[in-house]
N, C-alpha and C positions, 0 to 999 in steps of 0.2 A: 415661375414666367419669366426668371429674369436669360433673355436667348442667349444673350452676349456673355452674362456674367462680369457685369463690369461692377454690380454691386447697386448700381441702379436702375428702376425702371422707369420705360417708358411709357408713354401714351398707350403705343401700340402694345408692348407688348403687355400691359395690363389686359387689353382686350382682347388679345388672340388667347395670354394664357389663363381669365375666367374660365374658359367652356374647360381647361381640363378641374374645373374644382366642377362640373356638371354632372350629377348623377345620372346615366341612361334615363333620357322623356324628362325628363326635369323641367323645372321653368330655370331662366338663368337665377345665379343669385347677388349676381350685380351688370344692371343696366350701364348699356355706353355712357348714358349721361349721368350714373352712379361713379364711374372710373371717372368723369370729368372732372363732379364733385368733391372727391375725393380728393383729384392730385388739386387743383385749388383750394381743398382744406390742410393738406400735407406738405405741398413744397413751399418750405420756409423761404426757403433763398428764389425765389419765383426763376428755378433753370430750365422750368421744364418734365425735369426729369424726378423722379423720386428716390431720394437713398435709401439704402438698408433703413439708419440712425429715420430720417424721417418716415417710413413706411409704421416702422415701431411705435413712433411717437404720435403716429397719423391713427395709427389701426386704436391704439390702446386709447388715446383723447375721444375717439370719434366712441366707441366704446360708455364709457365714460356717461359723454352726454346723453347718447339712447340711454340710458340706464337713468341719468336724470330726466327726462324729457317721461320714460316711463313710470317713476316717482312723480311728478307732476301730474298725469294723470289716474294713477292713483288713489293721492290727498284730491283730489275736483272730483269724485267718486264719494267718499265721502262730506268736503267743502257743499253741505248742502244750497247752501244762502249765495252760493261764492263770495263768500265778504274774506278771503286770505286763511279764514280759518277751519279747524275742525272742534265741533261742542259739540256736548250728548247728546242730545238731539239726533245729530244726523248723523252720532254715529254709530244710532236707537236706528232707527230707517235702516241705515245699508245695510246694515247686519241681524237686519232681524228678523231672518232668514231662520239663525240659529239658533237655535234650543232654548230654549229659559234665559234668551240675554233680557237685559232689562236694563234700563236709566242706570242704575246703581253699577251695575258691570262697565257701562260703557262711562260712565264720568270715575272711574278706579283707572278705566286705561289711559284716560285724558291725565289723569293727578299723576298718572307714572312719567310719561312719557312730557308733562308741562315744566319746562326748565324753567322759567320765568313766574308760574304760579297765578296767572292770569287768569284760570278756567277753563282755555284754551289750548286748542295748540294749531301754533304755526306751521310752515312747511317743514323750516329748520327743525324743530320739536321731530317732525312726524317723520323725517329723515335719520 
């Protein structure tokens, strides 16, 4: 994407360059708004361009944040009463499609990751 080989990406280079990553006939992997959001997120020194270091750091942190959001979504599937904890009944309900999955197995999973031994799993223990 770095057309002028200055080890920094301008907004226009990113907008133009994102087309290089598009597979024939597929949708854009990033919209112009996504580019603007990434620049806002990654441009640490606020000079309007993304240095190579900012790009790598920003992409890594963006991926980490995305993974964290996915973990939160998964956690919420098991937190049936939305109290910030996974308990055996909620886990059993969420995994009831598994053959022979019973409350004892659900509690055994909770117990294995329940660091503070309160009988339930919070988000940090889930991670």
